[in-house]
FIDRENGU-629290 format. One record per residue (C-alpha): x, y, z; residue in three letters. Coordinates in Angstrom, 2 decimals, decimal comma. Layout:
// FIDRENGU-629290
((X Y Z) ALA)
...
***
This chain:
// FIDRENGU-629290
((8,48 -43,24 21,27) MET)
((6,73 -39,84 21,00) PRO)
((6,46 -37,82 24,20) SER)
((3,07 -37,29 25,78) GLU)
((1,61 -33,78 25,64) LYS)
((2,27 -31,70 28,71) LYS)
((-0,83 -31,09 30,81) LYS)
((-2,28 -27,93 32,33) LEU)
((-5,13 -27,85 34,85) VAL)
((-6,85 -24,50 35,32) VAL)
((-9,04 -24,31 38,43) VAL)
((-11,63 -21,53 38,32) VAL)
((-13,74 -20,49 41,32) THR)
((-14,80 -16,93 40,47) CYS)
((-18,14 -15,95 38,98) GLY)
((-19,29 -14,45 35,69) LEU)
((-18,96 -10,90 37,00) GLU)
((-15,26 -11,28 37,92) ASP)
((-12,60 -10,29 35,38) GLU)
((-10,44 -13,19 36,63) LYS)
((-12,91 -15,45 34,80) MET)
((-11,80 -13,87 31,52) SER)
((-8,14 -14,23 32,52) VAL)
((-8,62 -17,93 33,31) ALA)
((-10,18 -18,68 29,92) TRP)
((-7,56 -16,53 28,16) SER)
((-4,80 -18,56 29,83) VAL)
((-6,60 -21,80 28,88) ALA)
((-6,83 -20,63 25,26) ASN)
((-3,13 -19,82 25,26) GLY)
((-2,44 -23,28 26,65) GLY)
((-4,31 -25,13 23,91) VAL)
((-2,75 -22,90 21,26) LYS)
((0,72 -23,73 22,59) SER)
((0,03 -27,46 22,42) GLY)
((-0,82 -28,22 26,05) LEU)
((-3,48 -30,72 27,03) ASP)
((-5,76 -28,32 28,96) VAL)
((-8,36 -29,27 31,54) THR)
((-10,57 -26,65 33,21) ILE)
((-12,05 -27,49 36,61) PHE)
((-14,95 -25,23 37,59) LEU)
((-15,97 -24,89 41,23) ALA)
((-18,21 -22,55 43,23) SER)
((-19,87 -19,86 41,10) SER)
((-17,49 -20,54 38,18) ALA)
((-19,77 -23,36 37,07) ILE)
((-22,30 -20,73 35,96) ASP)
((-20,12 -19,90 32,95) CYS)
((-20,87 -23,26 31,30) VAL)
((-24,63 -23,18 31,81) ARG)
((-26,07 -23,17 28,29) LYS)
((-26,27 -19,60 26,98) GLY)
((-24,92 -17,97 30,16) ALA)
((-21,57 -16,75 28,79) ALA)
((-22,56 -15,93 25,22) ASP)
((-22,80 -12,16 25,79) GLN)
((-20,44 -11,83 28,77) VAL)
((-17,59 -9,51 27,86) HIS)
((-15,46 -8,93 30,95) LEU)
((-12,43 -7,44 29,21) ASN)
((-12,99 -5,38 26,04) PRO)
((-9,65 -6,58 24,67) LEU)
((-10,73 -10,25 24,89) ASP)
((-13,42 -12,05 22,91) PRO)
((-16,66 -12,78 24,73) THR)
((-16,43 -15,39 27,44) LEU)
((-18,62 -17,68 25,34) GLY)
((-16,16 -17,46 22,44) GLU)
((-13,22 -18,25 24,70) MET)
((-15,02 -21,27 26,18) ILE)
((-15,96 -22,54 22,72) ASN)
((-12,37 -22,10 21,49) ASN)
((-11,06 -24,31 24,30) VAL)
((-13,75 -26,91 23,61) ARG)
((-13,05 -26,87 19,85) ALA)
((-9,32 -27,37 20,50) ALA)
((-10,00 -30,49 22,53) GLY)
((-9,74 -29,00 26,01) GLY)
((-11,68 -30,75 28,77) SER)
((-14,13 -28,96 31,04) ILE)
((-15,00 -30,50 34,38) LEU)
((-17,51 -29,21 36,93) ALA)
((-17,63 -29,80 40,68) CYS)
((-20,57 -32,08 41,62) PRO)
((-21,71 -30,29 44,81) PRO)
((-21,37 -26,90 43,07) CYS)
((-23,62 -28,12 40,25) ALA)
((-26,10 -29,73 42,62) LYS)
((-26,54 -26,65 44,83) VAL)
((-27,44 -24,67 41,69) ARG)
((-29,82 -27,36 40,43) GLY)
((-27,64 -28,11 37,38) TYR)
((-27,29 -31,47 35,70) THR)
((-25,07 -32,17 32,69) GLU)
((-28,06 -31,44 30,40) LYS)
((-28,07 -27,83 31,71) ASP)
((-24,42 -27,38 30,79) LEU)
((-22,62 -26,99 27,48) LEU)
((-22,13 -30,20 25,55) ASP)
((-19,08 -32,10 26,73) GLY)
((-18,91 -30,57 30,21) VAL)
((-18,51 -33,42 32,70) VAL)
((-19,66 -33,20 36,30) ILE)
((-16,97 -35,03 38,26) THR)
((-15,09 -34,73 41,51) GLY)
((-11,65 -33,32 42,10) SER)
((-10,19 -36,82 41,88) GLY)
((-10,10 -36,31 38,11) ALA)
((-7,70 -33,40 38,45) ILE)
((-5,68 -35,20 41,14) HIS)
((-4,99 -37,91 38,56) GLU)
((-3,74 -35,28 36,10) LEU)
((-1,55 -33,74 38,79) ILE)
((-0,06 -37,19 39,55) LYS)
((0,77 -37,39 35,82) GLN)
((2,74 -34,15 36,11) GLY)
((0,12 -31,53 35,16) ALA)
((0,92 -27,93 35,97) ALA)
((-1,90 -26,18 37,85) THR)
((-3,16 -22,61 37,89) LEU)
((-6,00 -21,26 39,98) SER)
((-8,26 -18,25 39,43) PHE)
***
């Protein structure tokens, strides 16, 4: 019986102006490239990075691709992106305001992954 892919949950709470945002997405990209099942959970101002068009030109670290490229790489590799419901609501966002595939769901979704043995990182 083949073993299930190891899981990584990356929780991001910093905004588009914070270099930690670039670090979080860089770590997520490394995770999908190394074969991990990666889930990003965005809370607080971090949800702004998945508003359609918001991250396309954001370049927090000149040695990294744009934030938009890093987000799209994770999405293309099958990574999941979840957004905190109250954080979306306070900003007036619905799923139609966010990049395709971003799911607004509570932290229970990441608790389930943690119960399955997911490693967690927070930025």
